[in-house]
C-alpha positions as CSV (number, residue, x, y, z in Angstrom):
1,M,150.7,117.9,128.2
2,E,148.8,114.5,128.0
3,L,147.7,111.9,125.6
4,Q,143.9,112.3,124.0
5,Y,141.6,110.9,122.2
6,L,140.2,112.2,119.5
7,Y,136.1,111.5,119.5
8,K,133.7,112.8,115.7
9,N,132.1,115.6,117.3
10,N,135.3,117.9,118.2
11,D,135.2,119.9,115.0
12,K,138.0,122.0,116.0
13,V,140.5,119.6,116.5
14,I,139.3,117.7,113.5
15,K,139.6,120.7,111.5
16,Q,143.6,121.5,112.8
17,I,144.4,118.1,112.2
18,A,142.9,117.6,108.7
19,H,144.7,121.1,108.3
20,I,148.3,119.2,109.3
21,H,148.0,116.2,107.7
22,E,147.0,117.6,104.2
23,H,150.8,120.1,104.5
24,I,152.7,116.9,105.5
25,P,153.8,115.8,102.2
26,Y,155.4,119.2,101.3
27,Q,157.9,118.7,103.6
28,Y,159.1,116.3,101.3
29,D,158.0,117.0,97.7
30,Q,158.2,121.1,97.7
31,N,155.9,121.1,94.2
32,Y,153.1,119.2,96.3
33,E,150.2,121.7,96.9
34,T,147.3,122.0,98.7
35,N,144.1,124.3,98.8
36,A,140.7,125.1,100.9
37,L,138.7,122.3,98.9
38,E,141.0,119.8,99.8
39,I,141.1,120.0,103.1
40,A,137.5,120.7,103.4
41,L,137.1,117.1,102.0
42,R,139.9,115.9,104.5
43,I,137.8,117.2,107.7
44,E,134.4,115.2,106.3
45,S,136.2,112.2,105.7
46,M,137.6,112.2,108.8
47,K,134.3,112.4,110.6
48,L,133.2,109.7,108.7
49,L,136.0,107.8,109.2
50,L,136.1,108.4,112.8
51,A,132.8,107.2,113.1
52,Y,133.9,103.8,111.7
53,N,137.2,102.3,112.2
54,D,139.9,105.2,112.2
55,E,140.9,106.4,115.4
56,I,143.5,109.1,117.0
57,F,145.3,110.3,119.6
58,Y,146.6,113.7,119.8
59,V,148.6,116.2,122.4
60,T,147.8,119.8,122.4
61,D,150.1,122.3,124.5
62,G,147.1,122.9,126.8
63,D,146.8,126.2,126.2
64,D,142.7,126.5,125.3
65,N,142.8,129.5,123.1
66,E,139.4,131.2,121.3
67,H,139.8,128.2,118.5
68,A,141.3,125.5,119.9
69,P,143.8,123.9,122.1
70,R,147.1,123.8,119.5
71,I,147.9,120.7,118.3
72,I,151.9,119.6,119.1
73,A,150.9,116.1,118.2
74,Y,148.9,113.1,116.5
75,I,149.0,110.1,115.1
76,W,146.2,108.8,113.0
77,Y,145.5,104.8,112.1
78,T,142.8,102.2,111.2
79,I,142.2,99.2,112.4
80,D,141.8,97.5,109.2
81,C,141.5,93.6,107.9
82,N,143.4,92.3,104.8
83,K,143.8,89.0,103.5
84,N,142.2,87.4,106.5
85,E,145.1,89.5,109.3
86,T,143.8,92.1,111.4
87,F,146.5,94.7,111.6
88,I,146.9,98.7,112.7
89,Y,147.6,100.6,109.4
90,I,148.7,104.1,110.6
91,K,148.0,106.2,108.5
92,S,150.1,109.6,109.4
93,T,152.0,110.6,112.7
94,Y,153.0,114.2,113.0
95,V,154.5,116.3,115.8
96,H,154.9,120.1,115.8
97,P,158.9,121.3,115.0
98,D,159.0,122.9,118.1
99,Y,158.4,119.1,120.5
100,R,160.5,117.0,118.2
101,Q,163.3,115.2,119.8
102,Q,160.8,115.1,123.0
103,G,159.1,111.9,123.4
104,Y,155.8,112.5,121.4
105,A,156.6,110.4,118.6
106,T,157.4,107.5,121.0
107,L,154.7,108.1,123.0
108,L,152.1,107.8,120.1
109,K,153.8,104.7,118.5
110,D,153.7,103.3,122.7
111,S,150.0,104.0,122.5
112,V,148.6,102.4,119.4
113,K,151.1,99.9,119.9
114,N,148.9,99.1,123.4
115,V,146.1,99.8,121.6
116,A,147.1,96.2,119.3
117,I,148.4,94.2,122.3
118,Q,144.8,95.0,123.8
119,K,142.6,94.0,120.9
120,G,145.3,90.9,119.9
121,I,146.3,92.5,117.0
122,N,149.7,91.1,115.7
123,R,151.1,94.0,113.2
124,I,151.2,97.3,112.9
125,E,152.4,99.0,109.0
126,S,152.6,102.5,107.9
127,K,154.2,104.1,104.4
128,V,156.9,106.2,105.6
129,H,158.4,108.0,102.8
130,K,161.4,107.7,101.8
131,N,162.9,110.9,102.5
132,N,161.6,110.9,106.1
133,I,164.8,110.0,108.3
134,S,163.6,110.9,111.5
135,M,160.5,109.1,111.0
136,R,162.8,105.7,109.8
137,Q,165.0,105.8,112.2
138,L,162.4,106.5,114.6
139,N,160.3,103.1,114.0
140,L,164.0,100.9,113.0
141,K,164.5,102.0,116.8
142,L,161.0,100.4,117.8
143,G,161.6,97.3,116.4
144,Y,160.4,98.3,112.9
145,K,161.2,96.5,109.5
146,I,161.3,97.5,106.6
147,K,160.0,96.3,102.9
148,D,159.7,98.7,100.0
149,N,158.0,101.7,101.1
150,I,155.7,100.2,104.1
151,M,157.8,100.1,107.4
152,Y,155.3,97.7,110.0
153,L,155.9,96.1,113.7
154,E,154.8,92.3,114.4
155,V,153.9,93.2,118.0
156,P,154.6,90.8,120.6
157,H,152.5,89.3,122.6
158,D,153.1,87.9,126.2
């Protein structure tokens, strides 16, 4: 299982990630609902965003079935400018429950950190739901700090 970069023309993977992304809030809010229209809109927005500043790394199970290899982990981020500062904003991180505690989230987060280092970006940010204890703990372990519901990492450059 290796890290892959998602290109905007990979419809099968985009559809899987859009579906996963739209269902993540349910883990923290049992009243959350999504529908086919919202997933379809997410697919289209992902395609557009991937054409500009958004990037996604993902890992599959490697089994190429009739649909596509199953996504076991991904990280979706954008390179953004705000107040004259360029930073990376992580929109979504996911690891399938069967693959948690195996280093995939760390691999994905480290890959984004490497992008920041290569591009001379000094900061990585992400909103992390207050009930997402495992992601909060991982971010703290990786050196992130918390301000309100934003977790951020000041990226060291040698």
